[in-house]
N, C-alpha and C positions, 0 to 999 in steps of 0.2 A: 166418446161411443166410435167404432171403428168397424164397419164391417168390407173386407175384401177376401176376394176367392181367388183360384189358382189361376185365374186372367188376368189378374190384377187391375180389375173393377174394384173401384173403391167409393165409399161414402163414408163421409165424417161427420159427426155433429158435435158441437160443442158448445154450454154456455158459461160465459166467462163474467162473474161478478167483482174483480178485483180491480178494473182497469189498469193491469199490468201490461206494458208494451212486449215484455217479454213471454210471458201466458198466450199473448195474441199470435206470438210468431210460431209457439209449441206446435209440434206434430206434425204430419206429412205435408207435402207439396204434393197441390193435385190442378187440376186445369180449369178449376172454374171454384170460384169462392162466392158464394151470399154470404154478406155482413148485414146482420138483422140489428141494429140497435133498438134496445130497450131500455137504455136509460134516457136521462134529461135531453142531453145533448151529446153529441159526438163530432170531435174536429178529428180531419184522417186528411193527409198528404198524397197523392196518388202520381207518379212522375212529373213532382214539381209543383202539381197542382191539388189548391187547399179546398177542402169541403168541409160543410157543415151540416150532421145528418140529427133531424130532431128524432123524437120519441116515435119507433114505427116506419121508419126509413130504410129503405133496403138499397144496398148499393150492390153490383155485380160485377166480380171482376174474374180477368182471367189471367194467362200465364205472363202474359207481356204488360201487367199492372205490377208497378211494384210500389209498395205502401212503407213510404219513406218517414211517416210522423204518425202517430194515432195517442189520441187522449181519448178515454170513454168512463162511463160509470157499470152498464153492463151490456152486453151484445151476446147474440147466437151467431156462430159461423156454421155454415151449410156446406162443404166442399166434397167434391166430386171428380171423378177423371171422365172425360169424355165417354169413352166404351159404355159407363156405365147406363148412359142415355140412350144409347144406342140403336135401341129397339123402338123407338117412335114411328109414326109415319113420315110421308114424303111431305105433306103439307108443314107439319107441325116442325120438323127439324128445318125446313127452310127460314120458318117467322125466327127460328133460335138461332140461327146461323146470323140471320139479316139483324136481328135486335140484340141479341145476349149475346152472342159470342164473338171472341174477336173484335170488339167496336171499337174503330182507331177514331173515330169523331169526337167522342166524351164516354164517360163513364155510367153505363145503365144506372139512374139513381130512380127508384119510385117510393112515393108516401102511400101507408097504408091508412086509409080514413077509418073512422068507426062501423061503417056499415059494412066493409071488407074485413077487418079484424080477425073475425071470427075462423072465416075460412082458412087463413093463415098459421091461428092458432089450433087450429083442429090438426092442420097438415103435421106441424111440429110435435104434438102429442102422438098422432100415429108414428110418424117417424121415431118417437122413443120408444114407444110401446114395441114395436116391431123390431126394434134393435137388440131388444131383450129375448124376441124369442131364439127358439133353435129347432126350428121345422124346415122342411125342405120347400116352402115356400115363402120363406122369408126373401128372398131375393127378388122374386118375383112383386112382392107385396110393398120392398124400398121402392123397386124401380116406379110401382104405381104409384107411391106417394111423391116419389120427385117428378114425375109427369106431370101430374096435378100443379103441383107449383109451380114449376115453370109454365106451364098454360096462363096460369094466375098471374105470373109477373108479364109474360107476354101479352096476355089483353091487355093490362093496365098500358104498360110500353106502346102499345100500337095507336093508343086513342092520344099521342104525347106526340106534337107533329116535331118537336123538336127533336124526338127520337130517329125523325127520318135522313137515312144518309145521302150523301151525293152518289151518283153514278160509279165515279172512280173510287171512292173510297169503298163501295160495294166490291169492288173486283177485289180490294185487295182483302178485305174478310174472307169470300170466297176463295182466294188463293190460300190462306192461312188452313179454311177449314179443310180444304184439298191435301195440303201438306201434311197434316194431323192425322189424315188416313190414311195416306201413301207414301209418306217418307222412308218407310223400309222396304220399297220397293220398286218408287222410281226416285232418280237423283236428276233428273234432267231440267230445267225448265220448260223446255218444249213440252213435254208433256203434260204438264199443270195450264199451259196456254192453250195448248188444243184443249182441255176439257171446259177451259172457259169461253171457248170460240174465239181465241184473239190469237195473233203474232208473239213469238218469244219478245220482240222489237218494242210490239207495242205497251206489253205486260211491264216491262223494264223500263219504260216513260213514265207510265202510272206510277211507279214505285219511285221514281228519280224526282214525280212533283209531290209526292205526299208522304216518303219514309225514308228515312236515313240508311234503311235498307234497302239489298238487291233482291231480287227473286232469290238467285242463288244464295244469298245469306242467311236466308229465312230456312231454305231447304238444310243447308248443311248444321245452322244450329241448332235444328231438330234431330237430326242424325246426331250429333255429337253431345247432346242434354240426355238421348238414350244408350247411347255408346258408353258413356261416362257410368251412367246408372247401374246398367249392365254389369261392368267389370268390375265395380267397387261393391254392388251389392248382392252378386250372384258367383257360385262358381264355374260357372261355365267356360270354356277354354275360349282364346281369342279368337280362333277360328269358328268356333259355334255362333259368338257374336256378331262375326262380319258376317255371316250367311244370313242370320238372322235381321241384317239391316239391309241384305241384298247385295252384298260383296260377293264376289265369284269365288276370291281368291286373296286370303290374308295379306299378302305383299301389299294388294291395294287399298285395303281398309287400314293398314297400318301406318303406309303413306300418308292418307288423309287425314288420319287422328292424329301423325305428329305434327303435320302441318298446321292443324289449327291448336294443338295443345302443346306443341314444342316436346313432348315425350313420346314414347313409343309405347302402346296400350299395356305392355308389359311394363316398362316401367312405371306409367301411372296405377298400375295395381299393386305394384313392389311400394311403391312412395307410401300409398294408402293404407298398406297391411302394416307400414312402418308407425302411420301415427296413431293405429289402433292399436298396437302392441306398447305402445311409449303411454297408451290413455289409460291402458290395463294397468301398467306397472305405477 
């Protein structure tokens, strides 16, 4: 079941019972994925780390987590884009950033006990009912249910001292969150460093200690992800795409894109169109 609108706010619900790795990866790629194990156990490898999930364990992944292996009996997936939840209050948003989103020190994992299970089951049931509705309040209701689920998860994880991240790791998470919100307008590290009350040099030093990417790598990676998506999935002109990503002229954008991709934006579109045509034939 999928909900999306003209602003690309996206929410996807799936329940898979055949244990197929292929079926697990079907569907759209989103910013966040909640994996709710409903079988006896699940084995999953994330970024070369193996995890064992028991029944009613929930694992929370972001776009930077790579699922390399999975074996399960039954699973529920809740996927959503970050703009879908953006209307929450500041206090909740800060908790979500710190605990759920862009967690670099560990993968958020929680176990639902019997006393709590009904709250989570109710949220799932309401999700499924609202996905089938067609009235003007559907979007607001889905946001409300998602917010409830996020609060339930955050409340549990806040009680777990293992999830408390070091200060430097928090800086990286805050940086990634800011990039997610401003990458289409601000491409310089100085802007994000200022937002974090740090100097660009301090920010770079933190990244060198905790990450194999630099701050500018993260910014460019996010711009390229959106550029590829727009070139491939929309009919916008390259000039329109460049402008939507904060580039004043097409030449600067084209040079940036070619430097990262190896081919120009036009060549990238032509190549992908050829693949589509060959697939159809």
